[in-house]
TORVEX-741467 format. One record per residue (C-alpha): x, y, z. Coordinates in steps of 0.25 Angstrom, whole numbers, plus 5000, padded with zeros to 4 digits. Example, Ala and Ser with C-alpha at 12.3 -4.5 7.8 and 13.67 -1.06 7.14 Angstrom:
<nodes>
504949825031505549965029
</nodes>
This chain:
<nodes>
566453905738567653995746567454145744568954145746569354035737568554105725569054225724570354125721569854075708569654125698568254185693567754085685568353955695567554035706566254015699566653885694567253865710565853905715565053825706565753715711565353755726563853785722563753685716564053575728563253675736562053635727562053495724562053495743560853595739560253505730560353365737559553435749558553505740558453365733558253295745557153385752556453405738556553535735556653535720556653685718557853705726558553575721558253645705558853765711560053745716559953655702559953785693560853835703561853745698561653785683561953905684562953895692563553795679563253925671563754055679564853955687565353855682565253905667564553795663563753765651563453815637562653925632561353805628561653745641561353845650560153915641559453755644559953775658559053925658558153865651557753755661557753845670556653925663555753825663554653765669554753685683556153665680556653665696558153695692559253645680560853645679561753575670562053415668562753335660564353415655564753405643564153365628563253515633562653485645561253465646560253535658559353485668558353525676557453485688555953525684554653505691554053365686552953425681553453525674554553435667553653425653553553585652555053605656555753505646554553565636555053725639556453665636556253625623555453765618556453845625557953785624557953795608557353945611558953955615559553845608558853835595559953755587560353655599559053635602558753595589560053495590559253455601558253315603556953375607556253255616557553225624558053405624557353375637557153285647556253255657556953155669556453115682557553115694557852985697558352925714559752935711560652885704560852725706561352585698560152545691
</nodes>
């Protein structure tokens, strides 16, 4: 974001603009990291996106932010961020495939300690899902 323009905006709008412009740069760098197979850098960019969403764009409620923080501590997690919008949203994480089950177990154990009432309402079989990346979006 142009620093001269930043000072013309109210503070909260300047932070949101910072998120917008920095997110665009993360997407470009993320494409490069993914294309080169640098999953650690891609994960770092995911996590930076999540943090910017919280700090700059002021997204997320306490339960969602806590889930993001649990994911960042989970074994094998390379990066995490929010996904979706409305209806409380969700988090997605990039995880070393060899540690996916361990990471899911960690989340299933740690999150209820922070949000016992909310966690008690979740279906434990689907509270943490392990998925594989596909080639791309396409018509089947």
